[in-house]
C-alpha positions in Angstrom: -30.7 -29.4 -0.5 -27.0 -30.9 -1.6 -24.2 -27.8 -1.0 -23.2 -27.5 -5.4 -19.5 -27.2 -3.9 -19.3 -30.7 -2.1 -18.8 -33.9 -4.0 -21.6 -36.6 -2.5 -18.6 -37.4 0.2 -19.2 -33.9 1.3 -16.2 -33.0 0.2 -14.7 -30.0 -2.0 -15.8 -30.8 -5.4 -13.3 -31.0 -8.2 -15.2 -30.7 -10.8 -15.3 -26.3 -9.2 -12.0 -25.2 -9.7 -10.8 -24.5 -5.9 -7.5 -25.4 -6.6 -6.5 -25.0 -2.9 -8.0 -28.3 -1.9 -6.7 -31.9 -3.3 -8.5 -35.2 -4.1 -9.3 -36.0 -0.8 -10.6 -32.1 0.2 -7.8 -31.0 2.3 -6.0 -28.0 2.1 -3.2 -27.6 0.7 -0.8 -25.5 -1.2 -0.4 -25.1 -4.6 2.8 -26.7 -6.2 3.7 -24.4 -9.5 6.9 -26.5 -10.1 5.2 -27.1 -13.7 4.4 -23.5 -14.7 6.2 -22.2 -16.3 7.7 -18.0 -15.2 5.7 -14.9 -16.8 5.5 -11.3 -16.1 2.6 -11.2 -13.9 0.8 -7.8 -12.7 -2.4 -6.8 -10.2 -3.9 -4.1 -9.5 -6.0 -4.2 -6.2 -8.1 -1.2 -4.5 -9.4 0.2 -1.3 -12.1 2.9 -0.4 -11.2 4.3 2.9 -15.2 6.5 3.3 -14.1 9.5 5.8 -16.3 12.1 7.0 -15.3 16.0 5.7 -14.2 16.7 9.4 -11.3 13.8 9.1 -10.9 14.9 5.6 -10.4 18.4 7.0 -8.0 17.4 9.5 -6.1 15.0 6.8 -2.8 17.6 6.3 -2.2 18.9 9.8 -2.3 14.8 12.0 -0.3 14.9 14.6 1.0 11.2 13.6 2.1 12.5 10.2 1.2 12.4 6.2 -1.6 9.8 6.8 -1.7 8.3 3.1 2.1 8.5 3.5 2.5 6.7 5.8 -0.1 4.2 4.5 1.5 3.5 0.9 5.0 2.2 2.9 2.7 -0.2 5.4 1.4 -1.3 1.6 4.2 -1.7 0.2 5.8 -3.8 3.6 2.9 -5.5 3.7 2.7 -7.0 0.3 6.3 -8.3 0.7 4.7 -10.2 3.6 1.4 -12.0 2.0 2.7 -15.1 2.3 3.6 -15.2 6.0 -0.1 -13.9 6.2 -2.4 -16.0 4.1 -0.6 -19.8 4.4 -1.8 -20.8 0.7 0.2 -18.2 -0.7 3.6 -19.5 -2.3 6.2 -16.2 -1.4 7.0 -14.5 -4.6 10.5 -12.5 -5.1 8.5 -9.1 -6.3 10.3 -6.9 -9.2 7.5 -4.1 -8.2 5.0 -2.7 -5.9 3.5 0.4 -5.7 0.9 1.7 -3.3 -1.0 5.2 -4.4 -3.4 6.9 -1.6 -5.1 9.7 -2.3 -8.0 12.4 -1.2 -11.4 12.0 -3.2 -15.2 12.8 -2.4 -16.2 11.0 0.9 -12.9 9.9 1.3 -9.6 7.9 0.2 -8.5 5.3 -2.5 -6.2 3.6 -2.4 -4.3 1.6 -5.7 -1.8 -1.3 -5.1 0.2 -2.5 -7.8 2.3 -5.8 -7.6 4.9 -7.6 -9.7 6.7 -10.3 -10.5 8.4 -12.5 -12.9 7.8 -16.1 -11.5 5.0 -18.9 -12.3 1.9 -18.4 -10.1 0.8 -14.9 -10.1 0.4 -11.1 -7.9 -3.2 -10.7 -7.5 -3.0 -11.6 -2.9 0.5 -9.5 -2.7 -1.7 -6.3 -4.2 -5.1 -7.0 -2.3 -2.8 -7.1 1.2 -1.6 -4.4 -0.2 -4.9 -1.8 -1.0 -6.3 -3.6 2.3 -3.1 -3.1 5.3 -3.2 0.3 3.2 -6.5 1.2 4.3 -6.1 0.3 7.5 -3.1 2.2 8.3 -5.6 4.9 6.9 -7.9 4.5 9.7 -5.6 3.8 12.1 -3.8 7.0 11.5 -7.7 8.3 11.9 -9.9 6.9 14.1 -8.9 9.6 17.2 -11.1 11.7 14.9 -14.1 9.5 14.2 -14.2 5.9 15.2 -17.4 5.1 12.4 -14.6 5.0 9.5 -15.3 2.7 6.9 -13.0 0.1 4.9 -15.2 -0.6 1.8 -14.7 -2.1 -1.7 -11.2 -4.4 -1.3 -11.4 -5.6 -5.0 -9.1 -6.8 -7.7 -9.5 -4.0 -10.4 -7.2 -5.9 -13.3 -4.1 -8.7 -13.5 -2.4 -10.0 -16.3 -0.3 -13.0 -17.4 0.0 -16.7 -16.6 -2.6 -19.2 -18.3 -5.8 -17.6 -17.1 -4.5 -14.8 -18.7 -6.2 -10.5 -18.5 -8.9 -9.6 -16.5 -10.5 -6.7 -15.8 -13.3 -6.4 -13.4 -16.6 -5.0 -15.1 -15.0 -6.8 -18.5 -16.0 -10.1 -17.2 
């Protein structure tokens, strides 16, 4: 059975609109120089599933406040996205915010990134949410190795050619 994402020569099918592949199927950085600069914003989320015992111990963590450390780690990570994801463009971020709050069953993280550029900030928001979640794990792993990071997702984005996206409204 043929893979519908490949052409007859086995290269990625350009009709599939995978923008990070050239006509020969080689990965490349997309040239965004012809795109107009617009304000772009993205919000990503993650959930760190924690036991009741770990949730109860959060305020007494000897390493410091895990949620504040996670916020700072997420902000720093957003600024390093191009160094982590090979085909991402380095962006001058105009805003990054990470919020982490305790809720039933764990910690919910929401990361926002914004810029005025010719390409979006979805990856910066996703990296911020992911690293913030990993930091919560790092700060609490001594209490429970069974912590789960779940649902790292793009929640919404705005700006650029593809316009608005809101998770659940696609």
